[in-house]
C-alpha positions as CSV (number, residue, x, y, z in Angstrom):
1,X,0.0,0.0,0.0
2,X,1.2,3.5,-0.6
3,X,2.6,4.9,2.6
4,X,0.4,7.3,4.6
5,X,3.4,9.3,5.6
6,X,3.2,12.7,7.2
7,X,1.7,15.4,5.1
8,X,0.9,19.0,5.6
9,X,-2.7,19.4,6.9
10,X,-4.6,20.8,3.9
11,X,-7.9,22.7,3.8
12,X,-8.6,22.6,7.5
13,X,-12.2,23.7,7.1
14,X,-13.1,20.3,5.6
15,X,-11.6,18.2,8.3
16,X,-14.0,16.1,10.2
17,X,-14.9,16.9,13.8
18,X,-12.3,15.5,16.2
19,X,-15.0,14.9,18.9
20,X,-15.3,11.2,18.1
21,X,-12.8,9.1,20.1
22,X,-12.1,5.8,18.5
23,X,-11.2,2.8,20.6
24,X,-8.5,2.0,17.9
25,X,-7.4,3.0,14.5
26,X,-10.6,3.3,12.4
27,X,-9.2,2.6,8.9
28,X,-8.3,-1.0,9.5
29,X,-10.3,-2.2,6.5
30,X,-8.3,0.0,4.1
31,X,-9.4,2.4,1.4
32,X,-10.4,1.9,-2.2
33,X,-11.4,3.7,-5.4
34,X,-13.6,2.4,-8.2
35,X,-15.9,3.0,-11.2
36,X,-13.6,5.6,-12.8
37,X,-14.9,8.1,-15.4
38,X,-13.3,10.8,-17.3
39,X,-13.7,13.4,-14.6
40,X,-13.7,11.4,-11.4
41,X,-14.2,8.2,-9.6
42,X,-15.7,6.7,-6.4
43,X,-13.7,6.8,-3.1
44,X,-14.5,4.2,-0.4
45,X,-13.7,3.5,3.2
46,X,-15.4,2.0,6.2
47,X,-14.8,3.1,9.8
48,X,-14.1,-0.1,11.8
49,X,-11.8,0.3,14.8
50,X,-12.9,-3.1,16.0
51,X,-13.7,-5.0,12.8
52,X,-15.2,-8.0,14.5
53,X,-17.2,-5.9,17.0
54,X,-20.2,-4.4,15.2
55,X,-21.2,-2.4,18.3
56,X,-17.8,-0.7,18.6
57,X,-19.1,2.5,17.0
58,X,-22.3,4.4,18.0
59,X,-25.1,4.2,15.5
60,X,-25.0,7.9,14.9
61,X,-23.4,9.3,11.8
62,X,-19.7,10.2,11.9
63,X,-18.2,13.0,9.6
64,X,-15.3,11.8,7.5
65,X,-13.2,14.2,5.5
66,X,-11.8,13.2,2.1
67,X,-9.0,14.8,0.1
68,X,-7.9,14.4,-3.5
69,X,-4.5,15.6,-4.5
70,X,-2.1,15.5,-7.5
71,X,0.8,14.2,-5.3
72,X,1.3,11.3,-2.9
73,X,2.3,13.6,-0.1
74,X,-1.1,15.3,-0.4
75,X,0.3,18.8,-0.8
76,X,-1.4,19.8,-4.0
77,X,-5.1,19.2,-3.0
78,X,-7.5,19.7,-5.9
79,X,-10.7,18.6,-4.2
80,X,-11.9,18.0,-0.7
81,X,-15.1,17.6,1.3
82,X,-16.8,15.9,4.1
83,X,-19.1,12.8,4.0
84,X,-21.1,11.1,6.7
85,X,-20.4,7.5,7.7
86,X,-23.9,6.3,8.6
87,X,-24.4,3.6,11.2
88,X,-27.1,2.0,9.1
89,X,-24.6,1.4,6.4
90,X,-21.9,0.0,8.7
91,X,-20.2,3.4,8.8
92,X,-19.1,3.0,5.2
93,X,-18.3,6.1,3.0
94,X,-18.9,6.4,-0.7
95,X,-17.7,9.7,-2.3
96,X,-18.5,10.3,-5.9
97,X,-15.8,12.7,-7.1
98,X,-16.3,14.8,-10.3
99,X,-14.7,17.8,-11.9
100,X,-11.2,16.4,-12.3
101,X,-9.0,16.3,-15.4
102,X,-9.3,13.3,-17.7
103,X,-6.6,10.6,-18.0
104,X,-4.7,11.7,-14.8
105,X,-3.3,10.0,-11.8
106,X,-4.6,11.3,-8.4
107,X,-4.0,10.5,-4.8
108,X,-6.6,10.5,-2.0
109,X,-7.1,9.9,1.7
110,X,-9.7,10.2,4.5
111,X,-9.6,11.8,7.9
112,X,-12.0,10.9,10.8
113,X,-11.6,12.5,14.1
114,X,-7.8,12.8,14.7
115,X,-7.0,9.8,12.5
116,X,-5.7,9.8,8.9
117,X,-6.1,6.9,6.5
118,X,-3.4,5.6,4.3
119,X,-3.0,7.4,0.9
120,X,-4.3,5.7,-2.1
121,X,-3.6,6.1,-5.8
122,X,-6.3,6.2,-8.5
123,X,-6.9,7.7,-11.9
124,X,-9.5,9.2,-14.2
125,X,-10.2,7.8,-17.6
126,X,-9.2,9.3,-20.9
127,X,-12.0,11.1,-22.8
128,X,-14.2,8.7,-24.8
129,X,-12.9,8.5,-28.3
130,X,-9.5,10.0,-27.4
131,X,-6.7,8.2,-29.4
132,X,-4.7,5.9,-27.1
133,X,-1.5,4.0,-27.7
134,X,-2.2,1.3,-25.1
135,X,-3.9,0.4,-21.9
136,X,-2.9,-2.0,-19.1
137,X,-5.4,-3.8,-16.8
138,X,-5.6,-6.9,-14.7
139,X,-8.6,-9.1,-14.0
140,X,-9.2,-11.6,-11.2
141,X,-11.8,-13.7,-9.5
142,X,-12.6,-16.3,-6.8
143,X,-10.8,-15.6,-3.6
144,X,-11.7,-18.1,-0.9
145,X,-9.9,-16.8,2.1
146,X,-9.9,-20.2,3.9
147,X,-8.2,-21.9,1.0
148,X,-5.1,-19.7,0.7
149,X,-3.5,-16.3,0.8
150,X,-3.9,-13.4,-1.6
151,X,-0.3,-13.2,-2.8
152,X,-1.6,-12.8,-6.3
153,X,-2.5,-9.2,-5.5
154,X,1.0,-8.4,-4.3
155,X,2.3,-9.5,-7.7
156,X,-0.5,-7.7,-9.5
157,X,0.4,-4.4,-7.8
158,X,4.0,-4.9,-8.9
159,X,2.8,-5.1,-12.5
160,X,1.3,-1.6,-12.1
161,X,-2.1,-2.0,-13.9
162,X,-4.1,1.2,-14.7
163,X,-7.3,-0.6,-13.8
164,X,-8.3,-3.8,-11.9
165,X,-11.4,-5.7,-12.9
166,X,-13.0,-8.3,-10.6
167,X,-15.4,-10.8,-12.1
168,X,-17.0,-12.2,-9.0
169,X,-16.7,-14.4,-5.9
170,X,-15.0,-11.6,-4.0
171,X,-16.0,-13.4,-0.8
172,X,-17.2,-16.9,0.0
173,X,-20.3,-17.1,2.1
174,X,-19.3,-20.2,4.1
175,X,-16.5,-22.6,4.8
176,X,-15.7,-24.8,1.8
177,X,-12.4,-26.1,3.1
178,X,-10.7,-26.0,6.5
179,X,-7.6,-24.3,5.3
180,X,-5.0,-21.8,6.2
181,X,-7.3,-19.1,7.5
182,X,-10.6,-19.0,9.3
183,X,-13.7,-16.9,8.8
184,X,-15.7,-15.3,11.7
185,X,-19.0,-17.1,10.8
186,X,-19.4,-20.6,9.5
187,X,-22.3,-19.6,7.2
188,X,-23.3,-16.0,6.5
189,X,-27.1,-15.6,6.6
190,X,-27.8,-12.2,8.2
191,X,-26.6,-8.6,7.7
192,X,-24.2,-8.9,10.6
193,X,-22.9,-12.2,9.3
194,X,-22.0,-10.7,5.9
195,X,-20.5,-7.6,7.5
196,X,-18.2,-9.7,9.6
197,X,-17.3,-11.8,6.6
198,X,-16.5,-8.8,4.4
199,X,-14.4,-7.3,7.2
200,X,-12.4,-10.5,7.4
201,X,-11.6,-10.3,3.7
202,X,-10.8,-6.6,3.8
203,X,-8.3,-7.1,6.5
204,X,-6.0,-9.0,4.1
205,X,-3.0,-6.7,3.5
206,X,-2.4,-7.7,-0.1
207,X,-6.1,-7.1,-1.0
208,X,-5.8,-3.7,0.7
209,X,-2.7,-3.0,-1.3
210,X,-4.4,-3.7,-4.6
211,X,-7.4,-1.5,-3.7
212,X,-5.1,1.4,-2.8
213,X,-3.0,1.0,-6.0
214,X,-5.6,1.4,-8.8
215,X,-9.3,2.0,-9.4
216,X,-11.5,-1.2,-9.6
217,X,-14.5,-2.3,-11.7
218,X,-16.5,-5.1,-10.0
219,X,-19.3,-7.5,-10.7
220,X,-20.5,-10.3,-8.5
221,X,-21.0,-14.0,-9.0
222,X,-22.7,-16.5,-6.7
223,X,-20.6,-16.7,-3.5
224,X,-21.2,-13.1,-2.6
225,X,-24.7,-14.5,-1.6
226,X,-24.6,-18.3,-1.7
227,X,-23.4,-21.1,-4.1
228,X,-25.2,-21.2,-7.5
229,X,-28.0,-18.8,-6.6
230,X,-29.8,-17.0,-9.3
231,X,-32.8,-14.7,-9.4
232,X,-35.2,-16.2,-6.8
233,X,-33.5,-19.6,-6.8
234,X,-31.6,-20.9,-3.8
235,X,-30.0,-24.3,-3.7
236,X,-30.1,-24.4,0.1
237,X,-33.2,-22.5,1.2
238,X,-36.6,-23.7,0.2
239,X,-38.5,-20.8,1.8
240,X,-38.6,-17.9,-0.7
241,X,-39.0,-15.2,1.9
242,X,-36.1,-16.5,3.9
243,X,-33.8,-16.5,0.8
244,X,-35.0,-13.1,-0.1
245,X,-33.9,-11.8,3.3
246,X,-30.5,-13.5,3.0
247,X,-30.0,-12.1,-0.5
248,X,-31.0,-8.6,0.5
249,X,-28.5,-8.8,3.4
250,X,-25.7,-10.0,1.2
251,X,-26.3,-7.4,-1.6
252,X,-26.6,-4.5,1.0
253,X,-23.3,-5.6,2.6
254,X,-21.6,-5.9,-0.8
255,X,-22.5,-2.3,-1.5
256,X,-21.2,-1.2,1.9
257,X,-17.8,-2.7,1.2
258,X,-17.1,-1.8,-2.4
259,X,-16.3,1.4,-4.2
260,X,-19.6,1.6,-6.0
261,X,-21.9,4.5,-6.9
262,X,-25.1,5.3,-5.2
263,X,-26.9,3.8,-8.2
264,X,-25.7,0.4,-6.9
265,X,-27.3,0.8,-3.5
266,X,-30.1,-1.8,-2.7
267,X,-33.5,-0.5,-3.7
268,X,-36.7,-2.5,-3.8
269,X,-34.7,-5.6,-3.3
270,X,-32.4,-5.0,-6.2
271,X,-29.0,-3.4,-6.9
272,X,-27.8,-2.3,-10.3
273,X,-24.2,-3.3,-11.0
274,X,-24.3,-3.7,-14.8
275,X,-22.7,-0.7,-16.6
276,X,-20.5,0.4,-19.5
277,X,-17.0,1.8,-19.1
278,X,-15.1,3.3,-22.1
279,X,-11.3,3.7,-22.3
280,X,-10.6,6.3,-24.9
281,X,-10.8,4.8,-28.4
282,X,-9.4,1.5,-27.3
283,X,-11.6,-0.6,-25.0
284,X,-15.3,-0.7,-24.2
285,X,-16.1,-2.7,-21.1
286,X,-19.7,-4.0,-20.7
287,X,-20.0,-5.3,-17.1
288,X,-22.8,-7.8,-16.8
289,X,-24.9,-9.0,-13.8
290,X,-25.2,-12.7,-14.5
291,X,-27.1,-13.6,-11.2
292,X,-29.7,-11.2,-10.2
293,X,-32.1,-11.3,-13.1
294,X,-31.6,-14.8,-14.5
295,X,-34.4,-17.3,-14.8
296,X,-34.4,-20.4,-12.5
297,X,-32.0,-23.1,-13.5
298,X,-33.2,-25.7,-16.0
299,X,-34.3,-29.2,-15.4
300,X,-34.8,-29.1,-11.7
301,X,-35.1,-32.5,-10.0
302,X,-38.0,-33.7,-7.9
303,X,-36.6,-31.9,-4.9
304,X,-36.4,-28.6,-6.7
305,X,-32.6,-28.7,-7.0
306,X,-30.6,-28.0,-10.2
307,X,-28.3,-30.7,-11.5
308,X,-24.7,-29.7,-11.9
309,X,-24.7,-31.0,-15.5
310,X,-27.3,-32.0,-18.0
311,X,-27.2,-34.5,-20.9
312,X,-30.3,-33.2,-22.6
313,X,-32.9,-30.7,-21.5
314,X,-35.3,-28.8,-23.7
315,X,-35.8,-26.2,-21.0
316,X,-32.1,-25.2,-21.2
317,X,-32.7,-24.4,-24.9
318,X,-35.9,-22.5,-24.5
319,X,-36.0,-19.2,-26.4
320,X,-37.8,-17.5,-23.4
321,X,-35.0,-18.1,-20.9
322,X,-32.4,-15.5,-20.1
323,X,-29.2,-15.3,-18.1
324,X,-29.3,-11.5,-17.9
325,X,-33.0,-10.8,-17.8
326,X,-34.7,-9.1,-20.7
327,X,-34.1,-5.5,-19.4
328,X,-30.4,-6.1,-19.1
329,X,-30.3,-7.9,-22.5
330,X,-32.0,-4.9,-24.1
331,X,-29.5,-2.5,-22.4
332,X,-26.6,-4.6,-23.8
333,X,-28.1,-4.8,-27.3
334,X,-28.7,-1.0,-27.4
335,X,-25.1,-0.1,-26.3
336,X,-22.7,-2.9,-27.0
337,X,-20.1,-1.8,-29.6
338,X,-21.5,1.7,-30.0
339,X,-18.5,3.5,-28.4
340,X,-16.3,3.3,-31.5
341,X,-13.5,1.6,-29.6
342,X,-11.1,-0.9,-31.2
343,X,-12.0,-3.7,-28.7
344,X,-15.5,-4.4,-27.3
345,X,-15.4,-6.4,-24.1
346,X,-18.0,-8.4,-22.2
347,X,-17.1,-8.6,-18.5
348,X,-19.1,-11.6,-17.1
349,X,-18.6,-14.4,-14.7
350,X,-17.6,-17.6,-16.5
351,X,-16.8,-19.1,-19.9
352,X,-19.4,-18.7,-22.7
353,X,-18.5,-21.6,-25.0
354,X,-20.7,-24.7,-24.7
355,X,-18.1,-27.0,-23.1
356,X,-19.1,-30.7,-23.4
357,X,-17.9,-32.7,-20.4
358,X,-18.2,-36.2,-21.9
359,X,-16.5,-37.9,-24.8
360,X,-18.3,-39.5,-27.7
361,X,-21.8,-39.0,-29.0
362,X,-23.3,-38.2,-25.7
363,X,-23.2,-34.6,-24.3
364,X,-23.1,-33.1,-20.8
365,X,-23.2,-29.4,-20.1
366,X,-23.0,-27.3,-17.0
367,X,-26.4,-26.0,-15.9
368,X,-25.3,-23.0,-13.8
369,X,-23.5,-21.3,-16.7
370,X,-24.4,-20.1,-20.2
371,X,-25.2,-23.7,-21.3
372,X,-28.3,-23.5,-19.0
373,X,-29.3,-20.3,-20.8
374,X,-28.4,-21.2,-24.3
375,X,-30.9,-18.9,-26.1
376,X,-29.6,-15.9,-24.0
377,X,-26.1,-16.6,-25.1
378,X,-27.2,-17.1,-28.7
379,X,-28.9,-13.7,-28.8
380,X,-25.6,-12.1,-27.8
381,X,-23.7,-14.0,-30.5
382,X,-26.3,-13.0,-33.1
383,X,-26.0,-9.4,-32.0
384,X,-22.2,-9.5,-32.5
385,X,-22.7,-10.9,-36.0
386,X,-25.6,-8.6,-37.0
387,X,-24.1,-5.4,-35.6
388,X,-20.7,-6.3,-37.0
389,X,-19.1,-5.6,-33.6
390,X,-15.4,-5.1,-33.9
391,X,-13.0,-7.3,-32.0
392,X,-15.3,-8.7,-29.4
393,X,-13.6,-10.3,-26.3
394,X,-15.3,-11.9,-23.3
395,X,-13.4,-12.1,-20.0
396,X,-14.5,-14.0,-16.9
397,X,-13.5,-16.3,-14.0
398,X,-15.5,-18.7,-11.8
399,X,-13.9,-22.0,-13.0
400,X,-10.7,-21.7,-10.9
401,X,-8.6,-22.3,-14.0
402,X,-6.9,-20.3,-16.8
403,X,-8.8,-20.9,-20.0
404,X,-8.7,-19.4,-23.5
405,X,-10.7,-20.1,-26.6
406,X,-13.4,-18.9,-29.0
407,X,-17.1,-19.1,-29.3
408,X,-18.8,-20.0,-32.6
409,X,-21.5,-18.0,-34.3
410,X,-23.9,-20.8,-33.6
411,X,-22.5,-21.9,-30.2
412,X,-23.4,-25.6,-30.6
413,X,-22.4,-25.7,-34.3
414,X,-18.7,-26.1,-34.3
415,X,-18.6,-25.7,-38.1
416,X,-19.9,-22.2,-37.8
417,X,-17.2,-19.4,-37.8
418,X,-15.8,-18.1,-34.5
419,X,-17.2,-14.7,-33.5
420,X,-16.0,-14.1,-30.0
421,X,-12.6,-14.6,-28.3
422,X,-12.7,-15.4,-24.6
423,X,-10.2,-15.3,-21.7
424,X,-10.8,-16.8,-18.3
425,X,-8.5,-16.1,-15.3
426,X,-7.9,-18.7,-12.6
427,X,-8.7,-18.0,-8.9
428,X,-6.8,-15.8,-6.6
429,X,-6.9,-18.6,-3.9
430,X,-9.9,-21.0,-4.5
431,X,-9.0,-24.6,-5.2
432,X,-8.6,-25.7,-8.8
433,X,-9.1,-29.5,-8.7
434,X,-5.5,-30.7,-9.2
435,X,-4.0,-33.1,-11.7
436,X,-7.0,-35.3,-12.3
437,X,-9.2,-32.4,-13.5
438,X,-6.3,-31.1,-15.6
439,X,-5.7,-34.3,-17.5
440,X,-9.5,-35.0,-17.9
441,X,-10.2,-31.5,-19.3
442,X,-7.3,-31.7,-21.8
443,X,-8.6,-35.0,-22.9
444,X,-11.9,-33.3,-23.7
445,X,-10.3,-30.7,-26.1
446,X,-11.1,-33.0,-29.0
447,X,-14.8,-32.7,-28.1
448,X,-14.4,-28.9,-27.7
449,X,-12.2,-27.7,-30.6
450,X,-12.9,-24.1,-29.7
451,X,-10.7,-24.4,-26.6
452,X,-7.2,-23.2,-26.9
453,X,-5.6,-23.4,-23.4
454,X,-6.5,-24.8,-20.0
455,X,-4.6,-24.9,-16.7
456,X,-6.3,-25.4,-13.3
457,X,-3.4,-26.4,-11.1
458,X,-2.2,-22.9,-10.2
459,X,-3.7,-19.7,-8.7
460,X,-3.2,-16.2,-10.0
461,X,-4.8,-13.6,-12.3
462,X,-4.7,-12.2,-15.9
463,X,-2.7,-9.2,-17.0
464,X,-3.7,-7.5,-20.3
465,X,-1.8,-5.1,-22.4
466,X,-4.0,-3.8,-25.2
467,X,-3.2,-1.6,-28.2
468,X,-4.8,-1.1,-31.6
469,X,-2.9,-4.0,-33.2
470,X,-3.3,-6.7,-30.6
471,X,-4.6,-7.8,-27.2
472,X,-1.8,-9.4,-25.2
473,X,-2.7,-11.4,-22.2
474,X,-0.3,-12.8,-19.6
475,X,-1.6,-15.5,-17.3
476,X,0.4,-14.9,-14.1
477,X,0.7,-17.8,-11.6
478,X,1.5,-17.8,-7.9
479,X,4.1,-20.4,-6.8
480,X,2.4,-21.4,-3.5
481,X,-1.1,-20.2,-2.4
482,X,-0.2,-21.3,1.1
483,X,2.5,-18.7,1.3
484,X,1.2,-15.1,1.8
485,X,4.3,-13.7,0.1
486,X,4.7,-16.2,-2.7
487,X,6.3,-14.8,-5.8
488,X,4.4,-14.7,-9.1
489,X,5.6,-15.5,-12.6
490,X,4.4,-15.6,-16.2
491,X,2.7,-19.0,-16.9
492,X,1.4,-18.3,-20.5
493,X,1.3,-15.4,-22.9
494,X,-1.6,-15.2,-25.4
495,X,-2.4,-12.8,-28.2
496,X,-5.6,-11.8,-30.0
497,X,-4.8,-10.0,-33.2
498,X,-7.1,-7.1,-34.1
499,X,-9.5,-8.1,-36.9
500,X,-9.2,-11.8,-36.1
501,X,-11.2,-14.0,-33.7
502,X,-8.8,-16.4,-32.1
503,X,-6.5,-16.7,-29.1
504,X,-2.9,-17.6,-30.1
505,X,0.3,-18.3,-28.2
506,X,2.5,-15.2,-28.0
């Protein structure tokens, strides 16, 4: 993390009242920035002097000053103000900063009472359409804190990305493996449970370092609420009202702990996280919510549970089914590829290709992903073809493996031309399945010729350097997820050439 250091006290009139006496340092959960635009970004922190004691602060609102400067020592302050950390939102702070210069690096910090936060670094985006030579970003997913450490973020910070994209499973709602670290609740169900769980994750020093080093874009997957949930479907709770309460608690807490805009705040049981972010004339990011609006899983069994995989199921192919919900699909159709950028990117949670998990004439597809919502996927592919969208790339996570490939124009017709390149990052720490899964999956490549690369035995993230000629991706792996300071290294380099739909070895 960038050092807090000592800096000259700027703009004294905006400093928060020193009347609050904290029992300990209030910025233990770190600071963050996110959702950058051309003239600003969102700044986040949460006051938590005792992260595992939710009664450590009074329920009253606490004033928190924020400062944005052009230098790390916070001498050249360009904006400042005071925000209230409300008890009803776990004393979190979300500041939407505007009026800054485009394509600039800025620094920021918070002050509460007599305490100063560390100093974070962030940046504004270039103007939409501005010619850019290149852009560097990282994307990550799946960080089960009980399964390992977050050394991948330490390596990521060293690579100095201009933006970090998280494709879901930021937390895990329960214990999936008794591993190297513990969580404060065995299974999160209530608002307090999820707050304790998010605090546990935010205490990780390398995660804090990554949040303080660059702005983030975020979407969620399933474990932010519970495994394989979608819409009103729960695999573990049969009572709809009980699941609705759990989901609302999880979504509210997610907002409380992420650098998200007010538009993402829970309202009428829903939170909007899908959005479009444009990087000059180079990249359009379309961030998708693949959980909140989806139809129930296909082919439920007699107990109302969804099978992990299906051999054949007409419901999965039904034209009426949607992974994104019709409103979000309409939003994507209206805007995807309209920014005039060289690369047009779908940021979603998992792979989009129809991966067949058995050899021979029989088939078996995963129900929780796009294969359970085949028509929804096909509408996106048809849109890419019909709108002649330039250089479409899909990025995701979820499968705890590095993966690269293409998606055909007719997803199930492998003779149809490829129309979408896709890249999947492995997990930050979640288990990958080991050698058995690795060899079994490679053996299935003959059934899935659209697949180009697969590796599940390592943890890490993806680092992308993008220019007008090519999209270069480096899959970076961590040597030992059980070591909090394990070094990272380059596992595989892949290239997508502009004007071509394929992922090739660099």
